[in-house]
C-alpha positions in Angstrom: -17.5 -5.4 -13.2 -21.1 -6.0 -12.3 -23.9 -3.5 -12.8 -23.2 -0.2 -11.1 -24.4 0.0 -7.5 -26.4 2.7 -5.8 -24.8 4.6 -2.9 -23.7 2.6 0.1 -25.0 3.0 3.6 -22.1 5.3 4.6 -22.7 7.6 1.6 -26.5 7.6 2.0 -26.2 8.5 5.7 -23.0 10.5 5.6 -21.3 8.3 8.2 -17.8 6.8 8.4 -16.2 3.6 9.6 -14.5 3.1 13.0 -10.8 4.3 13.1 -8.4 1.9 11.5 -7.0 -0.5 14.1 -3.8 -1.1 12.1 -1.0 1.4 12.8 2.6 1.4 14.0 2.6 0.6 17.7 -0.6 -1.3 17.7 -0.4 -4.8 19.4 -2.4 -7.9 18.8 -2.7 -11.4 20.2 -3.3 -13.9 17.4 -4.0 -17.6 17.4 -3.1 -20.2 14.8 -5.9 -21.0 12.5 -6.4 -23.6 9.7 -8.5 -22.1 6.8 -11.4 -23.9 5.2 -10.8 -25.3 1.7 -10.4 -22.7 -1.0 -13.8 -21.1 -1.8 -15.5 -20.8 -5.1 -13.8 -18.2 -7.3 -17.0 -17.4 -9.0 -19.0 -16.3 -5.9 -17.3 -13.0 -5.1 -20.0 -10.6 -6.3 -23.1 -9.1 -4.8 -26.5 -10.7 -5.2 -29.9 -9.0 -4.8 -30.0 -9.5 -1.0 -26.4 -8.4 -0.3 -26.7 -5.4 -2.6 -29.7 -4.2 -0.7 -28.0 -5.0 2.6 -25.0 -2.9 1.5 -27.3 0.1 1.2 -29.2 -0.4 4.4 -26.7 -1.7 7.0 -23.5 -0.1 8.2 -20.3 -2.0 7.1 -19.4 -2.7 10.8 -22.8 -4.4 11.4 -22.4 -6.3 8.2 -19.1 -7.7 9.6 -21.0 -9.1 12.5 -23.6 -10.6 10.2 -20.9 -12.2 8.0 -18.1 -13.5 10.1 -15.2 -15.3 8.3 -15.6 -18.9 7.3 -15.0 -21.1 10.3 -11.9 -23.3 9.6 -10.2 -24.6 12.7 -8.5 -22.6 15.5 -5.3 -24.0 16.9 -3.4 -23.7 20.1 -0.4 -21.5 19.1 -0.7 -17.9 20.4 1.6 -15.1 19.1 2.0 -11.5 20.3 2.4 -9.1 17.4 3.3 -5.4 17.3 3.1 -3.4 14.1 6.4 -1.6 13.6 6.0 -0.4 10.0 3.2 0.3 7.6 3.5 -1.4 4.3 0.0 -0.8 2.9 -2.5 0.4 5.6 -5.7 2.3 5.1 -9.3 2.2 4.1 -10.4 0.8 0.8 -7.8 -2.0 0.5 -8.5 -5.6 -0.1 -6.0 -6.4 2.7 -3.9 -4.6 5.3 -0.1 -5.1 5.1 2.3 -4.3 7.9 5.7 -5.3 9.2 5.2 -6.8 12.7 7.5 -7.8 15.5 6.8 -11.2 17.1 7.6 -10.7 20.8 7.1 -14.3 21.9 8.5 -16.0 18.9 9.8 -19.5 18.8 13.1 -20.5 17.2 11.3 -21.2 14.0 10.1 -17.6 13.6 12.1 -14.5 12.6 11.9 -11.4 14.8 10.0 -9.5 12.1 7.4 -10.7 9.6 4.9 -9.3 7.2 1.3 -9.7 8.4 -1.5 -9.6 5.9 -4.8 -8.9 7.5 -8.0 -9.9 5.5 -10.3 -7.4 7.1 -13.6 -6.8 5.2 -14.5 -3.7 7.2 -11.7 -1.7 5.4 -12.3 -3.2 2.0 -13.8 -0.8 -0.5 -17.5 -0.9 0.2 -18.2 1.7 -2.6 -16.9 -0.3 -5.6 -18.9 -2.8 -7.4 -16.3 -5.5 -8.2 -17.1 -7.7 -5.3 -18.8 -8.1 -2.0 -16.1 -7.7 0.7 -17.1 -10.8 2.7 -16.8 -13.5 0.0 -13.8 -11.7 -1.4 -11.7 -11.8 1.8 -12.9 -15.4 2.5 -11.7 -16.3 -1.0 -8.4 -14.5 -0.8 -7.5 -15.9 2.7 -8.4 -19.5 1.8 -6.7 -19.4 -1.6 -3.5 -17.7 -0.5 -3.0 -19.9 2.5 -3.6 -23.0 0.4 -1.2 -21.8 -2.3 1.6 -21.3 0.1 1.2 -24.7 1.6 1.1 -26.3 -1.9 4.2 -24.3 -2.9 6.3 -25.1 0.2 9.2 -26.3 -2.0 9.5 -22.8 -3.6 9.3 -20.8 -0.4 12.3 -18.6 0.2 13.4 -18.7 -3.4 10.8 -17.3 -5.9 8.0 -16.8 -3.3 8.2 -15.6 0.3 8.6 -18.0 3.1 5.3 -18.7 4.8 4.8 -18.8 8.5 1.2 -19.8 8.8 -2.4 -18.6 9.1 -3.9 -17.0 12.1 -7.0 -15.4 13.5 -7.5 -12.4 15.9 -10.4 -10.9 17.7 -11.1 -7.1 17.5 -13.5 -5.3 19.9 -16.6 -3.8 18.5 -18.2 -1.0 20.6 -21.9 -0.2 20.2 -23.2 2.1 22.9 -22.3 0.6 26.3 -22.0 -2.9 24.7 -18.8 -4.5 23.6 -18.8 -7.3 21.0 -16.0 -8.9 19.1 -15.3 -9.7 15.5 -12.8 -12.1 14.0 -10.2 -11.2 11.3 -8.0 -13.7 9.6 -4.3 -13.1 8.7 -1.2 -14.8 7.4 2.5 -14.2 8.3 5.2 -14.2 5.6 8.8 -13.4 5.2 9.6 -9.8 4.3 11.1 -9.6 0.8 13.5 -6.7 0.5 13.3 -5.2 -3.0 11.0 -3.1 -5.2 8.0 -4.2 -7.2 8.2 -3.6 -10.9 5.4 -1.1 -11.0 7.5 1.2 -8.8 10.4 1.3 -11.3 11.1 3.1 -14.5 11.6 0.5 -17.3 13.6 3.0 -19.2 16.3 3.0 -16.5 17.3 -0.5 -17.5 19.1 -1.7 -20.6 17.3 -4.1 -23.0 19.7 -6.9 -21.8 18.7 -6.2 -18.2 15.0 -6.2 -19.1 15.3 -9.4 -21.0 17.0 -11.0 -18.0 14.2 -9.7 -15.7 11.4 -11.0 -18.0 13.1 -14.4 -18.2 13.2 -14.5 -14.4 9.4 -13.6 -14.3 8.5 -16.2 -16.8 10.7 -18.9 -15.2 9.3 -18.1 -11.7 5.6 -18.0 -12.7 6.1 -21.1 -14.7 7.7 -22.9 -11.8 4.7 -21.9 -9.6 2.3 -23.2 -12.3 4.2 -26.4 -12.7 4.0 -27.0 -8.9 0.3 -26.9 -9.1 -0.8 -23.3 -8.6 -2.1 -20.9 -11.2 -1.2 -17.4 -9.9 -3.7 -15.5 -12.1 -2.5 -12.1 -11.0 1.1 -11.9 -12.4 1.3 -8.1 -12.9 4.2 -5.7 -12.3 2.7 -4.8 -8.9 3.1 -8.5 -7.7 6.7 -9.0 -9.0 9.4 -7.9 -6.5 12.8 -7.3 -8.0 15.1 -8.5 -5.2 18.1 -6.4 -6.4 17.3 -3.7 -8.9 21.0 -3.2 -9.6 21.1 -6.8 -10.9 17.5 -7.6 -12.0 17.8 -11.3 -12.6 16.0 -12.5 -9.4 12.4 -11.9 -8.6 9.9 -13.0 -6.0 6.2 -13.4 -6.9 3.8 -12.2 -4.2 0.0 -12.0 -3.6 -1.7 -15.4 -4.1 -5.2 -14.2 -3.2 -6.5 -14.8 -6.7 -4.7 -18.0 -7.3 -6.3 -21.4 -8.0 -5.4 -25.0 -8.2 -3.9 -25.6 -11.6 -5.9 -28.8 -12.2 -9.1 -26.8 -11.9 -7.9 -24.5 -14.6 -6.4 -26.8 -17.3 -7.3 -30.3 -16.1 -3.7 -31.3 -16.3 -1.9 -32.6 -13.2 1.1 -30.8 -11.7 3.2 -33.8 -12.8 2.7 -32.6 -16.4 4.9 -29.5 -16.9 3.9 -26.8 -19.4 6.9 -25.1 -21.0 6.7 -21.3 -21.3 6.9 -21.8 -25.1 3.2 -22.5 -25.0 1.8 -20.6 -22.0 3.7 -17.4 -22.9 3.0 -17.6 -26.7 2.5 -14.1 -28.0 -1.0 -15.0 -29.1 -2.2 -15.4 -25.5 -1.1 -11.9 -24.6 0.2 -12.9 -21.2 3.3 -10.7 -21.8 1.2 -7.6 -22.6 1.0 -6.5 -18.9 4.7 -5.9 -19.0 4.5 -3.8 -22.2 6.6 -0.9 -20.8 9.5 -3.3 -20.3 9.4 -5.0 -23.7 10.7 -3.3 -26.8 11.6 -6.5 -28.8 9.6 -9.1 -30.7 8.3 -11.2 -27.9 7.6 -14.4 -29.9 11.1 -14.4 -31.5 12.7 -13.9 -28.1 10.5 -16.7 -26.6 11.5 -19.1 -29.3 15.1 -18.3 -29.0 15.1 -18.5 -25.1 12.9 -21.6 -24.7 13.1 -23.4 -28.0 14.9 -26.3 -26.4 11.9 -27.1 -24.3 9.7 -28.0 -27.3 10.6 -31.7 -26.9 8.9 -31.7 -23.4 5.5 -30.7 -24.8 3.1 -33.6 -24.5 0.0 -34.1 -26.7 -2.3 -33.3 -23.8 -0.4 -30.0 -23.0 -0.4 -29.1 -26.7 -4.1 -29.7 -26.9 -4.8 -27.3 -24.0 -2.2 -24.7 -24.5 -1.3 -24.4 -28.2 -3.0 -21.2 -29.5 -5.4 -21.8 -32.4 -4.4 -20.6 -35.8 -6.9 -17.8 -35.9 -5.6 -16.4 -32.6 -2.0 -16.6 -33.8 -2.9 -14.8 -37.0 -4.7 -12.2 -35.0 -1.8 -11.6 -32.7 0.6 -11.0 -35.5 -1.2 -7.8 -36.4 -1.6 -6.5 -32.8 0.6 -4.2 -30.8 1.2 -4.8 -27.1 -1.0 -1.9 -26.3 -4.0 -3.5 -28.0 -3.5 -7.0 -26.8 -5.6 -8.7 -24.1 -4.9 -11.7 -21.9 -7.0 -14.5 -23.3 -6.7 -17.0 -20.4 -7.3 -16.2 -16.7 
């Protein structure tokens, strides 16, 4: 969190935003688009100028002042129709909808999930980040991650069907202008995210199988070169809740290249034995699902991977003695994730 902000333009002038253009029945024409390279993860917040701008300029006008980063527009044109809301509404970092592709090619399914990175319907009241660098970041990082992880698509992450751009009309008096919004298209994963389920409804054996699937999936993503950085129950889809041993990891908006994070190349695997060591606290976000000693379970489940640990990986990922000692006296409720 940054320092608390004063009221936004909409609050100060008691005005709202234009009606949400994303709803069942709405149709769009979108064009293929190659995003720019992933943006700097550290530059998501307000500065003095943008903080003042937030107070003095309507969010719609700010959208025209801050168009998405350029990238490169391609030649493929698709016609989309929203058929079902997944997460639509104001104050979301992105809009999610199931869409029908009316002019699809043989490579595209009839229905896909569209994720619209629209800064206008981002939360302009909160102080966690300026909507414009945030959506640029999430679009560029998520698209890049899916391309990097092409080998894992359709197994532990959704299949990816590319990045696109669309133009939306902007009406101001008798003038009509247009603004661009970026989006990606993905496979629809049928299942339920962990945050929507009651952990108590599952046996300990089922929960252990589920947590092993989460650890294995996130570790595979990491060892293919992408650090997810947002592996929370809300981003873990249980494909079949009646047999919770297969998951799909979603939402790569906060991801980054693994080499940027730990200076190890993707050719050097990091076993869960180190990255999920209890001292780091990575497991604490799944606290409601865990009623066993995490470290003992980890050692039992992944102990045979110890021989794969290189000196470099050990140097980066082995928790220091003081942290290991500290974690022994901490409950899951009091633990915090040390690494990003």
